[in-house]
MARSESE-430764 format. One record per residue (C-alpha): x, y, z; residue number from 0. Coordinates in steps of 0.02 Angstrom, whole numbers, plus 32768, in hexadecimal, padded with zeros to 4 digits. Example, Ala and Ser with C-alpha at 12.3 -4.5 7.8 and 13.67 -1.06 7.14 Angstrom:
<atom xx="8267" yy="7F1F" zz="8186" num="0"/>
<atom xx="82AC" yy="7FCB" zz="8165" num="1"/>
END
This chain:
<atom xx="257B" yy="3C54" zz="7231" num="0"/>
<atom xx="25C0" yy="3BDA" zz="72B2" num="1"/>
<atom xx="265D" yy="3B71" zz="72A5" num="2"/>
<atom xx="2662" yy="3AD9" zz="7316" num="3"/>
<atom xx="2704" yy="3A88" zz="734C" num="4"/>
<atom xx="272A" yy="3A05" zz="73CF" num="5"/>
<atom xx="27B9" yy="39BC" zz="7432" num="6"/>
<atom xx="27C8" yy="3921" zz="749D" num="7"/>
<atom xx="2739" yy="3954" zz="750D" num="8"/>
<atom xx="2707" yy="3A06" zz="74E4" num="9"/>
<atom xx="26A4" yy="3A56" zz="7457" num="10"/>
<atom xx="26BD" yy="3B0E" zz="742B" num="11"/>
<atom xx="2645" yy="3B73" zz="73C1" num="12"/>
<atom xx="2686" yy="3C0D" zz="7366" num="13"/>
<atom xx="2608" yy="3C8F" zz="732F" num="14"/>
<atom xx="25F4" yy="3D48" zz="730A" num="15"/>
<atom xx="2576" yy="3D64" zz="7396" num="16"/>
<atom xx="25CC" yy="3CF0" zz="7413" num="17"/>
<atom xx="2657" yy="3D15" zz="748F" num="18"/>
<atom xx="2702" yy="3D23" zz="743D" num="19"/>
<atom xx="275E" yy="3C7D" zz="7432" num="20"/>
<atom xx="2817" yy="3C83" zz="7460" num="21"/>
<atom xx="2894" yy="3C1A" zz="73FF" num="22"/>
<atom xx="2936" yy="3C06" zz="7460" num="23"/>
<atom xx="29CD" yy="3C2F" zz="73F3" num="24"/>
<atom xx="2A61" yy="3BF9" zz="745C" num="25"/>
<atom xx="2A82" yy="3B4B" zz="7415" num="26"/>
<atom xx="2AE5" yy="3B99" zz="7388" num="27"/>
<atom xx="2BA4" yy="3B93" zz="7384" num="28"/>
<atom xx="2BB7" yy="3C3A" zz="7329" num="29"/>
<atom xx="2C1A" yy="3CA8" zz="73A0" num="30"/>
<atom xx="2C16" yy="3C24" zz="7429" num="31"/>
<atom xx="2CC4" yy="3BD8" zz="7435" num="32"/>
<atom xx="2C9B" yy="3B5B" zz="74BF" num="33"/>
<atom xx="2C05" yy="3B16" zz="7461" num="34"/>
<atom xx="2C63" yy="3B0D" zz="73BC" num="35"/>
<atom xx="2CF5" yy="3AB1" zz="740C" num="36"/>
<atom xx="2C82" yy="3A35" zz="7462" num="37"/>
<atom xx="2C28" yy="3A0F" zz="73BF" num="38"/>
<atom xx="2CCD" yy="39F1" zz="7365" num="39"/>
<atom xx="2CFC" yy="3978" zz="73F0" num="40"/>
<atom xx="2C55" yy="391E" zz="73E0" num="41"/>
<atom xx="2C26" yy="3953" zz="7491" num="42"/>
<atom xx="2B6E" yy="3982" zz="74A5" num="43"/>
<atom xx="2B74" yy="39B3" zz="755C" num="44"/>
<atom xx="2B75" yy="3A6E" zz="7533" num="45"/>
<atom xx="2AE0" yy="3A56" zz="74BF" num="46"/>
<atom xx="2A7D" yy="3A03" zz="754A" num="47"/>
<atom xx="2AB3" yy="3A89" zz="75C5" num="48"/>
<atom xx="2A78" yy="3B14" zz="7552" num="49"/>
<atom xx="29D3" yy="3ABB" zz="7531" num="50"/>
<atom xx="29AB" yy="3AAD" zz="75EA" num="51"/>
<atom xx="29DE" yy="3B61" zz="760E" num="52"/>
<atom xx="2974" yy="3BA9" zz="7582" num="53"/>
<atom xx="28D7" yy="3B49" zz="75B1" num="54"/>
<atom xx="28F0" yy="3B7E" zz="7666" num="55"/>
<atom xx="28FB" yy="3C32" zz="7628" num="56"/>
<atom xx="2854" yy="3C21" zz="75CD" num="57"/>
<atom xx="287A" yy="3BE4" zz="751D" num="58"/>
<atom xx="27E2" yy="3B95" zz="74C8" num="59"/>
<atom xx="2845" yy="3B49" zz="7437" num="60"/>
<atom xx="2900" yy="3B27" zz="7423" num="61"/>
<atom xx="2964" yy="3B4A" zz="7387" num="62"/>
<atom xx="29EB" yy="3AC6" zz="736A" num="63"/>
<atom xx="2A7D" yy="3AF8" zz="72FC" num="64"/>
<atom xx="2B25" yy="3A9B" zz="72F3" num="65"/>
<atom xx="2B72" yy="3AF9" zz="7261" num="66"/>
<atom xx="2C29" yy="3B14" zz="728B" num="67"/>
<atom xx="2CD0" yy="3AFA" zz="7234" num="68"/>
<atom xx="2D06" yy="3A46" zz="7247" num="69"/>
<atom xx="2C57" yy="3A05" zz="7271" num="70"/>
<atom xx="2BFD" yy="398A" zz="71FD" num="71"/>
<atom xx="2B4B" yy="39CE" zz="7207" num="72"/>
<atom xx="2AFC" yy="3932" zz="71BD" num="73"/>
<atom xx="2B4A" yy="38CA" zz="7247" num="74"/>
<atom xx="2B3E" yy="3946" zz="72D7" num="75"/>
<atom xx="2A92" yy="3998" zz="72C1" num="76"/>
<atom xx="2A2E" yy="38F8" zz="72E1" num="77"/>
<atom xx="2A9C" yy="38D2" zz="7377" num="78"/>
<atom xx="2A7F" yy="3980" zz="73BD" num="79"/>
<atom xx="29C4" yy="3971" zz="73A0" num="80"/>
<atom xx="29BF" yy="38CD" zz="7400" num="81"/>
<atom xx="2A27" yy="391A" zz="748C" num="82"/>
<atom xx="29B3" yy="39AF" zz="749E" num="83"/>
<atom xx="2916" yy="3944" zz="7496" num="84"/>
<atom xx="295D" yy="38D6" zz="7521" num="85"/>
<atom xx="295E" yy="3966" zz="759F" num="86"/>
<atom xx="28CE" yy="39DC" zz="756D" num="87"/>
<atom xx="281E" yy="39C2" zz="752A" num="88"/>
<atom xx="280A" yy="3A60" zz="74C0" num="89"/>
<atom xx="27FD" yy="3A5F" zz="7401" num="90"/>
<atom xx="289D" yy="3A73" zz="739D" num="91"/>
<atom xx="28CE" yy="3AE1" zz="730B" num="92"/>
<atom xx="294C" yy="3A85" zz="729D" num="93"/>
<atom xx="29C4" yy="3B0B" zz="7261" num="94"/>
<atom xx="2A29" yy="3AE2" zz="71C6" num="95"/>
<atom xx="2A2A" yy="3B04" zz="710C" num="96"/>
<atom xx="2A77" yy="3A59" zz="70EF" num="97"/>
<atom xx="29EE" yy="39E8" zz="70AB" num="98"/>
<atom xx="2A4A" yy="3948" zz="70DE" num="99"/>
<atom xx="2A5E" yy="3987" zz="7190" num="100"/>
<atom xx="29A7" yy="39B9" zz="7199" num="101"/>
<atom xx="296C" yy="3912" zz="7155" num="102"/>
<atom xx="29D6" yy="38B5" zz="71D6" num="103"/>
<atom xx="2995" yy="3923" zz="7263" num="104"/>
<atom xx="28DF" yy="3915" zz="722C" num="105"/>
<atom xx="28EE" yy="3858" zz="722D" num="106"/>
<atom xx="2915" yy="3857" zz="72E8" num="107"/>
<atom xx="28BE" yy="38F3" zz="7329" num="108"/>
<atom xx="2826" yy="38D0" zz="7397" num="109"/>
<atom xx="2784" yy="3930" zz="7386" num="110"/>
<atom xx="276A" yy="39B3" zz="72FF" num="111"/>
<atom xx="2804" yy="3A22" zz="72E9" num="112"/>
<atom xx="2824" yy="3AB9" zz="7279" num="113"/>
<atom xx="289F" yy="3AB9" zz="71E9" num="114"/>
<atom xx="290F" yy="3B52" zz="71EE" num="115"/>
<atom xx="291D" yy="3B7A" zz="7160" num="116"/>
<atom xx="28F6" yy="3B8B" zz="70A7" num="117"/>
<atom xx="2922" yy="3C24" zz="703E" num="118"/>
<atom xx="28E6" yy="3C68" zz="6F99" num="119"/>
<atom xx="297F" yy="3C1F" zz="6F45" num="120"/>
<atom xx="2951" yy="3B9B" zz="6EC5" num="121"/>
<atom xx="29C6" yy="3B17" zz="6F0E" num="122"/>
<atom xx="297E" yy="3B30" zz="6FBC" num="123"/>
<atom xx="28CA" yy="3B29" zz="6F81" num="124"/>
<atom xx="28ED" yy="3A88" zz="6F21" num="125"/>
<atom xx="2944" yy="3A33" zz="6FB4" num="126"/>
<atom xx="28EA" yy="3A6F" zz="7051" num="127"/>
<atom xx="2832" yy="3A7E" zz="7023" num="128"/>
<atom xx="2823" yy="39C4" zz="6FF9" num="129"/>
<atom xx="2864" yy="399C" zz="70A7" num="130"/>
<atom xx="27DF" yy="3A0A" zz="70F8" num="131"/>
<atom xx="275A" yy="39B4" zz="7090" num="132"/>
<atom xx="279D" yy="3904" zz="70AF" num="133"/>
<atom xx="27A2" yy="391A" zz="716D" num="134"/>
<atom xx="2709" yy="398A" zz="7178" num="135"/>
<atom xx="2761" yy="3A11" zz="71DC" num="136"/>
<atom xx="2766" yy="3ACF" zz="71D8" num="137"/>
<atom xx="27F4" yy="3B27" zz="717F" num="138"/>
<atom xx="2842" yy="3BD3" zz="7197" num="139"/>
<atom xx="285B" yy="3C37" zz="70F7" num="140"/>
<atom xx="28E8" yy="3CB7" zz="70F6" num="141"/>
<atom xx="28C7" yy="3D56" zz="7091" num="142"/>
<atom xx="295A" yy="3D43" zz="701C" num="143"/>
<atom xx="2972" yy="3CFA" zz="6F6F" num="144"/>
<atom xx="29FD" yy="3CD7" zz="6EF3" num="145"/>
<atom xx="2A2B" yy="3D91" zz="6EF8" num="146"/>
<atom xx="2A4B" yy="3D87" zz="6FB5" num="147"/>
<atom xx="2A01" yy="3DF1" zz="7041" num="148"/>
<atom xx="29BD" yy="3E96" zz="7001" num="149"/>
<atom xx="29DB" yy="3F35" zz="7064" num="150"/>
<atom xx="292B" yy="3F6C" zz="7035" num="151"/>
<atom xx="287E" yy="3F2A" zz="7060" num="152"/>
<atom xx="2838" yy="3F07" zz="6FB2" num="153"/>
<atom xx="28AB" yy="3E79" zz="6F7B" num="154"/>
<atom xx="289A" yy="3E24" zz="7025" num="155"/>
<atom xx="27DD" yy="3E27" zz="7018" num="156"/>
<atom xx="27EB" yy="3DE1" zz="6F67" num="157"/>
<atom xx="2858" yy="3D54" zz="6FAA" num="158"/>
<atom xx="27D4" yy="3D2D" zz="702E" num="159"/>
<atom xx="274C" yy="3D28" zz="6FAB" num="160"/>
<atom xx="27B6" yy="3CB6" zz="6F3E" num="161"/>
<atom xx="27D4" yy="3C3E" zz="6FCD" num="162"/>
<atom xx="271B" yy="3C3E" zz="6FF8" num="163"/>
<atom xx="26EC" yy="3C18" zz="6F44" num="164"/>
<atom xx="2768" yy="3B89" zz="6F36" num="165"/>
<atom xx="2737" yy="3B43" zz="6FE0" num="166"/>
<atom xx="2680" yy="3B40" zz="6FAC" num="167"/>
<atom xx="26AF" yy="3AEA" zz="6F0A" num="168"/>
<atom xx="270D" yy="3A67" zz="6F70" num="169"/>
<atom xx="2670" yy="3A44" zz="6FD6" num="170"/>
<atom xx="26A7" yy="3A9C" zz="7075" num="171"/>
<atom xx="2615" yy="3AEF" zz="70CF" num="172"/>
<atom xx="2621" yy="3BAB" zz="70E5" num="173"/>
<atom xx="261B" yy="3B99" zz="71A2" num="174"/>
<atom xx="26BB" yy="3B31" zz="719A" num="175"/>
<atom xx="271E" yy="3BBF" zz="714C" num="176"/>
<atom xx="2779" yy="3C37" zz="71C1" num="177"/>
<atom xx="27D1" yy="3CCC" zz="7174" num="178"/>
<atom xx="2873" yy="3D1B" zz="71B0" num="179"/>
<atom xx="2882" yy="3DD1" zz="7175" num="180"/>
<atom xx="293B" yy="3DCE" zz="71A7" num="181"/>
<atom xx="2980" yy="3E44" zz="722A" num="182"/>
<atom xx="2A1E" yy="3EA6" zz="7201" num="183"/>
<atom xx="2A83" yy="3F0D" zz="727C" num="184"/>
<atom xx="2A60" yy="3FC4" zz="729B" num="185"/>
<atom xx="2B1B" yy="3FD9" zz="72B3" num="186"/>
<atom xx="2B35" yy="3FC5" zz="71F8" num="187"/>
<atom xx="2A97" yy="4016" zz="71B2" num="188"/>
<atom xx="2A31" yy="409B" zz="720A" num="189"/>
<atom xx="298C" yy="4065" zz="71BB" num="190"/>
<atom xx="29A5" yy="3FAA" zz="71CE" num="191"/>
<atom xx="291D" yy="3F9E" zz="7252" num="192"/>
<atom xx="28A0" yy="4009" zz="71F4" num="193"/>
<atom xx="28B9" yy="3FA2" zz="7155" num="194"/>
<atom xx="28A1" yy="3EFB" zz="71AE" num="195"/>
<atom xx="2806" yy="3F3A" zz="7208" num="196"/>
<atom xx="27C1" yy="3F6E" zz="715E" num="197"/>
<atom xx="27DF" yy="3EBD" zz="711C" num="198"/>
<atom xx="2786" yy="3E73" zz="71B4" num="199"/>
<atom xx="26ED" yy="3EE1" zz="7197" num="200"/>
<atom xx="26E7" yy="3EBD" zz="70DD" num="201"/>
<atom xx="26F9" yy="3E01" zz="70F6" num="202"/>
<atom xx="2670" yy="3E04" zz="7179" num="203"/>
<atom xx="25FC" yy="3E61" zz="7103" num="204"/>
<atom xx="2624" yy="3DF6" zz="706A" num="205"/>
<atom xx="2632" yy="3D48" zz="70B6" num="206"/>
<atom xx="25F0" yy="3D4F" zz="7169" num="207"/>
<atom xx="2670" yy="3CCE" zz="71A0" num="208"/>
<atom xx="26D3" yy="3CC0" zz="7240" num="209"/>
<atom xx="277C" yy="3D14" zz="7243" num="210"/>
<atom xx="2823" yy="3CFB" zz="7299" num="211"/>
<atom xx="28C8" yy="3D59" zz="729E" num="212"/>
<atom xx="2974" yy="3D49" zz="72EB" num="213"/>
<atom xx="2947" yy="3DEA" zz="7345" num="214"/>
<atom xx="29EA" yy="3E02" zz="73A4" num="215"/>
<atom xx="2A42" yy="3E26" zz="72FE" num="216"/>
<atom xx="29F6" yy="3ED5" zz="730A" num="217"/>
<atom xx="2A6F" yy="3F02" zz="7397" num="218"/>
<atom xx="2B0B" yy="3EA8" zz="7359" num="219"/>
<atom xx="2BA8" yy="3F0D" zz="737E" num="220"/>
<atom xx="2B4D" yy="3F8C" zz="73EA" num="221"/>
<atom xx="2B4E" yy="3FA8" zz="74A8" num="222"/>
<atom xx="2AC3" yy="3F75" zz="7520" num="223"/>
<atom xx="2A7F" yy="3EF6" zz="74A5" num="224"/>
<atom xx="29ED" yy="3EB2" zz="750C" num="225"/>
<atom xx="299D" yy="3F5F" zz="751C" num="226"/>
<atom xx="29AD" yy="3F83" zz="7461" num="227"/>
<atom xx="2972" yy="3ED6" zz="742F" num="228"/>
<atom xx="28DF" yy="3EE2" zz="74A7" num="229"/>
<atom xx="28A8" yy="3F8A" zz="7460" num="230"/>
<atom xx="28B1" yy="3F45" zz="73B0" num="231"/>
<atom xx="2852" yy="3EA7" zz="73E0" num="232"/>
<atom xx="27C0" yy="3F0C" zz="7424" num="233"/>
<atom xx="27AF" yy="3F66" zz="737E" num="234"/>
<atom xx="27C4" yy="3EC7" zz="7318" num="235"/>
<atom xx="2741" yy="3E68" zz="737E" num="236"/>
<atom xx="26C4" yy="3EF3" zz="7361" num="237"/>
<atom xx="26EE" yy="3EEC" zz="72A6" num="238"/>
<atom xx="26CF" yy="3E30" zz="729A" num="239"/>
<atom xx="2763" yy="3DD0" zz="72E2" num="240"/>
<atom xx="271E" yy="3D37" zz="733D" num="241"/>
<atom xx="27B1" yy="3CC4" zz="7368" num="242"/>
<atom xx="2859" yy="3D1D" zz="7376" num="243"/>
<atom xx="28FA" yy="3CBB" zz="738A" num="244"/>
<atom xx="2951" yy="3D0D" zz="741E" num="245"/>
<atom xx="29BC" yy="3CF9" zz="74B9" num="246"/>
<atom xx="2922" yy="3CDE" zz="7526" num="247"/>
<atom xx="2976" yy="3D08" zz="75CB" num="248"/>
<atom xx="29A5" yy="3DB5" zz="7588" num="249"/>
<atom xx="2900" yy="3DED" zz="753A" num="250"/>
<atom xx="2872" yy="3D87" zz="7584" num="251"/>
<atom xx="282C" yy="3E15" zz="75EE" num="252"/>
<atom xx="2834" yy="3E8D" zz="755A" num="253"/>
<atom xx="27CE" yy="3E13" zz="74F1" num="254"/>
<atom xx="2751" yy="3DF4" zz="757D" num="255"/>
<atom xx="2741" yy="3EB1" zz="7592" num="256"/>
<atom xx="2719" yy="3EC4" zz="74D8" num="257"/>
<atom xx="2696" yy="3E3B" zz="74E3" num="258"/>
<atom xx="2648" yy="3E8F" zz="7579" num="259"/>
<atom xx="263C" yy="3F37" zz="7521" num="260"/>
<atom xx="25EB" yy="3EDF" zz="748C" num="261"/>
<atom xx="2566" yy="3E91" zz="74FB" num="262"/>
<atom xx="25A9" yy="3DE0" zz="74F5" num="263"/>
<atom xx="25C6" yy="3DC9" zz="75B0" num="264"/>
<atom xx="2527" yy="3DC6" zz="7616" num="265"/>
<atom xx="253E" yy="3E28" zz="76B9" num="266"/>
<atom xx="25FB" yy="3E26" zz="7696" num="267"/>
<atom xx="2603" yy="3D77" zz="76E0" num="268"/>
<atom xx="268C" yy="3D36" zz="766B" num="269"/>
<atom xx="26F9" yy="3DD0" zz="7686" num="270"/>
<atom xx="26E5" yy="3DCB" zz="7744" num="271"/>
<atom xx="2707" yy="3D10" zz="774D" num="272"/>
<atom xx="27A5" yy="3D22" zz="76E4" num="273"/>
<atom xx="27E1" yy="3DB7" zz="7749" num="274"/>
<atom xx="27CA" yy="3D59" zz="77ED" num="275"/>
<atom xx="2823" yy="3CC1" zz="77A7" num="276"/>
<atom xx="28B7" yy="3D29" zz="7769" num="277"/>
<atom xx="28C1" yy="3D87" zz="780F" num="278"/>
<atom xx="28DB" yy="3CEA" zz="7879" num="279"/>
END
């Protein structure tokens, strides 16, 4: 099961038996005052700065999210997409639940981006899946439905199956569906990690699709977050996670280490190259 995406000049292939693909998460104003203020002012310099920094740190794909108070997503998301595409060549992940914003961004985005995201909610399925079909692009399905995010594995798996069924009915190929099992913080629920890993394994067994997660959520509110997030990522990658959305500079070596242990890095060449680059 391989999902192919492309940017201005680079194609990325995501697959269960391939090296883990890193989606850079930092173009997201949540918790980032400077970025949020710049977006409200219509200034895209911080967006371009973050794009360049993440690709330099090893990001394969960039998530682009402009959702902040006082920002018109339908107006700003396509502008941000154009700004990012003007400075980096990697594929983009268009991050919004606003169908109008996604449609506007898809109309100007070069290559073959990812839509992030659709949920199991009826309104989301009705609005977002037709966009994925119209533009022929992959879509991320979040494991939640009209009842919200379940604290248990079963309902999340059911939401994934529902999204897969509806995507197939809409004519979206299975390889163009990426599932997000949803990562919740260990600081609030002791078994949050175990439950999400269970979802990942069940989705892999039932659907065989590629999977993403906002993996840093696992360590929210806790000390030494990169170490905790890295430990979780290693387990999630073994379970079936193929393209996590992360702060690449913080966890790249942890992900490369997991790939090496799983036999996806011949003679440790990727790990050694990254280590040398980061040690300069």
